[in-house]
C-alpha positions in Angstrom: -79.3 7.8 -42.5 -76.0 7.3 -44.4 -76.1 5.9 -47.9 -73.8 5.3 -50.9 -74.9 6.0 -54.5 -73.4 3.2 -56.5 -73.3 3.2 -60.3 -74.4 0.1 -62.2 -70.8 -0.5 -63.5 -69.3 -0.2 -59.9 -71.9 -2.6 -58.6 -71.4 -5.1 -61.4 -67.7 -5.0 -60.7 -68.0 -5.4 -56.9 -66.4 -8.5 -55.4 -65.7 -10.3 -52.1 -62.3 -10.2 -50.6 -60.9 -12.4 -47.9 -58.6 -10.1 -45.8 -56.2 -11.5 -43.2 -55.7 -8.0 -41.9 -59.4 -7.4 -41.6 -59.7 -10.6 -39.5 -56.8 -9.4 -37.3 -58.5 -5.9 -36.9 -61.8 -7.7 -36.0 -59.8 -9.7 -33.4 -58.2 -6.6 -32.0 -61.6 -4.9 -31.7 -63.0 -8.0 -29.9 -60.0 -8.1 -27.5 -60.3 -4.4 -26.8 -64.0 -4.7 -26.1 -63.5 -7.7 -23.9 -67.0 -9.0 -24.4 -68.2 -12.0 -26.4 -71.0 -12.3 -29.0 -71.4 -16.0 -28.5 -69.9 -18.9 -26.5 -67.2 -19.7 -29.1 -66.0 -16.1 -29.0 -66.1 -16.3 -25.1 -63.8 -19.3 -25.2 -61.4 -17.5 -27.6 -61.3 -14.4 -25.3 -60.7 -16.5 -22.2 -57.7 -18.0 -24.1 -56.1 -14.8 -25.5 -57.4 -11.8 -23.5 -54.9 -12.2 -20.6 -51.9 -12.1 -23.0 -53.4 -9.1 -24.8 -53.9 -7.1 -21.6 -50.4 -8.0 -20.4 -48.9 -6.8 -23.7 -50.7 -3.4 -23.5 -49.8 -3.1 -19.8 -46.1 -3.2 -20.8 -46.6 -0.7 -23.6 -48.7 2.3 -22.3 -48.3 4.4 -25.5 -49.8 1.6 -27.7 -52.6 1.1 -25.1 -53.4 4.8 -25.3 -53.3 4.6 -29.1 -55.8 1.7 -29.2 -58.2 3.4 -26.8 -58.1 6.5 -29.0 -58.6 4.6 -32.2 -61.3 2.2 -31.1 -63.1 3.8 -28.2 -65.7 5.8 -29.9 -68.3 5.6 -32.7 -65.8 5.8 -35.6 -62.6 3.9 -36.0 -59.4 5.8 -36.8 -59.4 5.6 -40.6 -55.7 4.6 -40.9 -56.4 1.6 -38.6 -58.9 0.1 -41.1 -57.4 0.4 -44.6 -59.5 -0.8 -47.5 -58.1 -4.1 -48.8 -56.5 -4.0 -52.2 -58.4 -6.9 -53.7 -55.3 -7.6 -55.7 -54.4 -11.0 -54.2 -55.0 -14.6 -55.3 -58.5 -15.2 -56.5 -60.5 -18.3 -55.5 -63.7 -19.2 -57.2 -65.6 -16.5 -55.3 -63.2 -14.2 -53.5 -59.7 -12.7 -53.6 -57.1 -12.8 -50.8 -54.4 -10.1 -50.4 -51.5 -11.1 -48.2 -51.1 -9.9 -44.6 -47.6 -8.6 -45.3 -48.9 -6.5 -48.3 -51.7 -5.1 -46.1 -49.5 -4.3 -43.2 -46.9 -2.6 -45.4 -49.6 -0.2 -46.6 -50.6 0.6 -42.9 -46.9 1.2 -42.0 -46.6 3.7 -44.8 -49.3 6.0 -43.4 -47.8 9.4 -42.7 -47.7 10.1 -38.9 -49.6 13.4 -39.4 -52.4 11.5 -41.2 -52.6 9.0 -38.3 -52.9 11.9 -35.7 -55.6 13.6 -37.8 -57.5 10.3 -38.0 -57.2 9.8 -34.2 -58.6 13.3 -33.6 -61.7 12.4 -35.7 -62.1 9.1 -33.9 -62.0 11.0 -30.6 -64.9 13.1 -31.7 -62.8 16.3 -32.2 -61.4 16.2 -28.6 -57.8 17.1 -28.2 -55.3 14.3 -28.8 -53.5 13.2 -25.7 -50.0 14.7 -25.5 -48.1 11.4 -25.9 -50.0 10.7 -29.1 -49.4 14.2 -30.4 -45.6 13.8 -29.9 -45.3 10.2 -31.3 -44.1 9.7 -34.8 -44.4 6.0 -34.9 -48.1 5.5 -34.5 -48.7 3.6 -37.8 -45.7 1.3 -37.0 -47.0 0.6 -33.5 -50.4 -0.1 -34.9 -49.1 -2.5 -37.5 -46.9 -4.3 -34.9 -49.9 -4.8 -32.6 -52.0 -6.1 -35.4 -49.2 -8.5 -36.5 -49.0 -9.7 -32.9 -52.8 -10.3 -32.7 -52.6 -12.2 -36.0 -49.7 -14.4 -35.0 -50.9 -15.1 -31.4 -54.7 -15.2 -31.6 -55.8 -15.6 -35.3 -53.3 -17.7 -37.2 -53.8 -20.8 -35.1 -57.5 -20.8 -36.1 -57.1 -19.4 -39.6 -57.8 -22.6 -41.7 -61.1 -23.2 -39.9 -62.0 -19.5 -40.0 -61.2 -19.3 -43.7 -63.5 -22.2 -44.5 -66.3 -20.3 -42.6 -65.6 -17.1 -44.5 -65.5 -18.9 -47.9 -68.8 -20.7 -47.1 -70.4 -17.3 -46.3 -69.1 -15.8 -49.5 -70.3 -18.7 -51.6 -73.7 -18.6 -49.9 -74.1 -14.9 -50.5 -73.0 -15.3 -54.1 -75.8 -17.9 -54.5 -78.2 -15.4 -52.8 -77.2 -12.8 -55.3 -77.9 -15.0 -58.3 -81.3 -15.9 -56.9 -82.6 -12.6 -55.5 -80.2 -9.8 -56.6 -78.4 -7.3 -54.5 -81.4 -6.7 -52.2 -81.2 -10.4 -51.0 -77.4 -10.5 -50.8 -77.0 -7.3 -48.8 -80.1 -7.3 -46.6 -78.6 -8.7 -43.4 -74.9 -8.1 -44.1 -74.6 -5.5 -41.3 -77.0 -3.7 -38.9 -78.7 -0.8 -40.7 -77.7 -1.8 -44.1 -80.2 -2.5 -46.9 -80.6 -2.0 -50.7 -82.8 1.1 -51.3 -83.0 0.7 -55.0 -82.3 3.5 -57.5 -78.5 2.8 -57.1 -78.6 3.6 -53.4 -77.2 1.4 -50.6 -78.1 2.4 -47.1 -74.9 1.6 -45.1 -75.8 2.9 -41.6 -78.7 4.4 -39.7 -76.4 7.1 -38.4 -76.4 10.5 -40.1 -73.6 10.4 -42.5 -72.9 12.4 -45.7 -73.8 10.4 -48.9 -70.9 9.1 -51.0 -70.9 8.5 -54.7 -69.2 5.4 -56.0 -69.0 5.8 -59.7 -66.6 6.5 -62.5 -63.3 5.0 -63.6 -61.4 3.4 -60.8 -64.3 3.2 -58.3 -64.3 -0.2 -56.6 -66.7 -1.7 -54.0 -65.5 -4.6 -51.9 -67.3 -6.8 -49.4 -65.0 -8.3 -46.7 -66.4 -11.0 -44.3 -64.8 -11.6 -40.9 -65.6 -14.3 -38.3 -65.7 -12.1 -35.1 -69.0 -10.2 -34.6 -67.5 -6.9 -35.9 -68.4 -4.6 -38.7 -67.0 -1.3 -40.1 -66.8 0.7 -43.3 -63.6 1.9 -45.0 -62.7 3.9 -48.1 -59.6 5.5 -49.6 -58.9 7.8 -52.5 -55.7 7.6 -54.4 -55.4 10.5 -56.9 -53.5 10.0 -60.1 -50.3 11.8 -59.0 -49.9 10.7 -55.4 -46.6 8.9 -54.8 -46.3 5.1 -55.0 -48.1 3.6 -52.1 -47.8 -0.2 -52.1 -50.8 -2.0 -53.5 -52.5 1.0 -55.0 -52.9 2.0 -58.6 -53.3 5.5 -59.9 -56.9 6.6 -60.0 -58.2 3.9 -57.7 -61.1 4.8 -55.3 -61.8 1.8 -53.1 -64.7 1.4 -50.7 -65.4 -1.6 -48.5 -68.0 -3.0 -46.2 -66.5 -5.3 -43.6 -69.2 -7.5 -42.1 -69.5 -10.5 -39.7 -70.1 -13.9 -41.3 -73.7 -15.1 -40.9 -73.7 -18.5 -39.1 -76.9 -19.4 -40.9 -75.4 -18.7 -44.3 -72.1 -20.3 -43.5 -73.8 -23.4 -42.4 -76.3 -23.4 -45.3 -77.2 -26.8 -46.4 -75.4 -28.6 -43.6 -78.2 -31.1 -42.9 -77.2 -33.8 -40.4 -76.0 -37.0 -41.9 -78.3 -39.9 -41.0 -76.4 -42.7 -39.2 -77.5 -45.4 -41.5 -76.4 -43.4 -44.6 -73.1 -42.7 -43.0 -72.6 -46.4 -42.3 -73.5 -47.2 -45.9 -71.3 -44.7 -47.7 -68.9 -43.5 -45.0 -69.6 -40.3 -43.0 -67.6 -38.0 -45.2 -69.0 -39.3 -48.5 -72.5 -39.2 -47.1 -72.0 -35.6 -46.0 -71.2 -34.7 -49.6 -74.3 -36.4 -50.9 -76.5 -34.7 -48.4 -75.1 -31.3 -49.2 -75.9 -31.8 -52.9 -79.7 -31.3 -52.3 -78.9 -28.0 -54.1 -76.2 -27.8 -56.8 -72.8 -27.0 -55.6 -69.2 -26.7 -57.0 -66.2 -28.5 -55.7 -65.0 -25.3 -54.0 -68.3 -24.9 -52.2 -68.1 -28.5 -51.0 -64.6 -28.0 -49.7 -65.6 -24.9 -47.8 -68.8 -26.4 -46.3 -67.3 -29.8 -45.3 -63.8 -28.8 -44.3 -62.5 -31.7 -46.2 -59.5 -31.4 -48.6 -59.9 -30.9 -52.3 -58.5 -34.3 -53.1 -60.9 -36.0 -50.6 -64.0 -34.2 -52.0 -62.9 -35.1 -55.6 -62.6 -38.8 -54.7 -66.1 -38.8 -53.1 -67.6 -37.0 -56.1 -66.0 -39.6 -58.4 -67.5 -42.5 -56.4 -70.9 -40.9 -56.3 -70.8 -40.2 -60.0 -69.8 -43.7 -60.8 -72.7 -45.0 -58.7 -75.0 -42.6 -60.5 -76.1 -41.0 -57.3 -75.1 -37.5 -58.5 -74.7 -35.8 -61.8 -72.8 -32.7 -63.0 -73.2 -29.8 -65.3 -71.2 -26.8 -66.4 -72.5 -23.3 -65.6 -70.2 -20.6 -66.8 -66.7 -21.4 -65.5 -68.0 -23.6 -62.7 -68.9 -27.3 -62.7 -71.9 -27.9 -60.4 -72.8 -31.3 -58.9 -76.3 -32.3 -58.0 -78.2 -35.4 -56.7 -79.8 -37.6 -59.4 -83.2 -39.2 -58.9 -81.4 -42.2 -57.4 -79.5 -40.1 -55.0 -82.7 -38.3 -54.0 -84.4 -41.6 -53.2 -81.5 -42.9 -51.2 -81.3 -39.7 -49.0 -85.1 -39.5 -48.7 -85.2 -43.1 -47.5 -82.8 -42.3 -44.6 -84.2 -38.9 -43.7 -87.9 -39.6 -44.0 -88.1 -36.8 -46.7 
């Protein structure tokens, strides 16, 4: 069993990060595996797998590199860098830029990439073409950029809404049930053991200590059904690597979004209620069975911020909802009148 010992300070400072590169890596892993976890993923593979295979057929060295990096129990470490968590912050998560993340990958020394590939191959000798190549990090970054542009970017607005909904739902779980509730089903084999210990895998793996100045713990959701762990250590006097500060020691858990969490509270809108209020406004009212912020409503409905704001104003003026401030957030909730209206249409 592998576990991490996490200090109270590190745990308190942990945060969610939305990583475009992690989404691209998860897409690459799904394309390389070639099998789908659900019908939606099957449709995505049917659309993009032929072009992916054609690209690798025309670049045998990159194809060999991907097989070595992903074909075994452990990913090659350089392929899955830990996100910086230094990007723009939304209400619940931060988002580093893809260019920033790819730049870090490209700066990996070739010798480091070859050593990581040897580990991912289980100690077996590295194939000759990979031993001789000095552009492995660049090739990897180029392939991931292609996956992003061709197979992820067209879906990114919708995927980001799903990711944000998952983050917000887990944040709510954390406030209600603590870390044991928020982490219990994040990835297979992962659970909170108590006493500052987080089981991260059922495989035998040396324990790691996440404590002290500079220790960071990040949680990174992705929409493909993929999961992995990453960590890096940046000692105080190592030369300026983009996106890293001296003394940082980042660890990350990349996990697949939970459909049940991402869809939390998405009760169907009764037809009569939709006809009365309009489908979009009725959807907002139905979702406010539990208090939610504007950001949560945007993530859950897929509507724009301006549209959600207008719906909230109309519902407030009609006294079907109320609002209250909690910390830095303003939460909206159904009033007694709103509850009666929804219950009359749902039979609740």
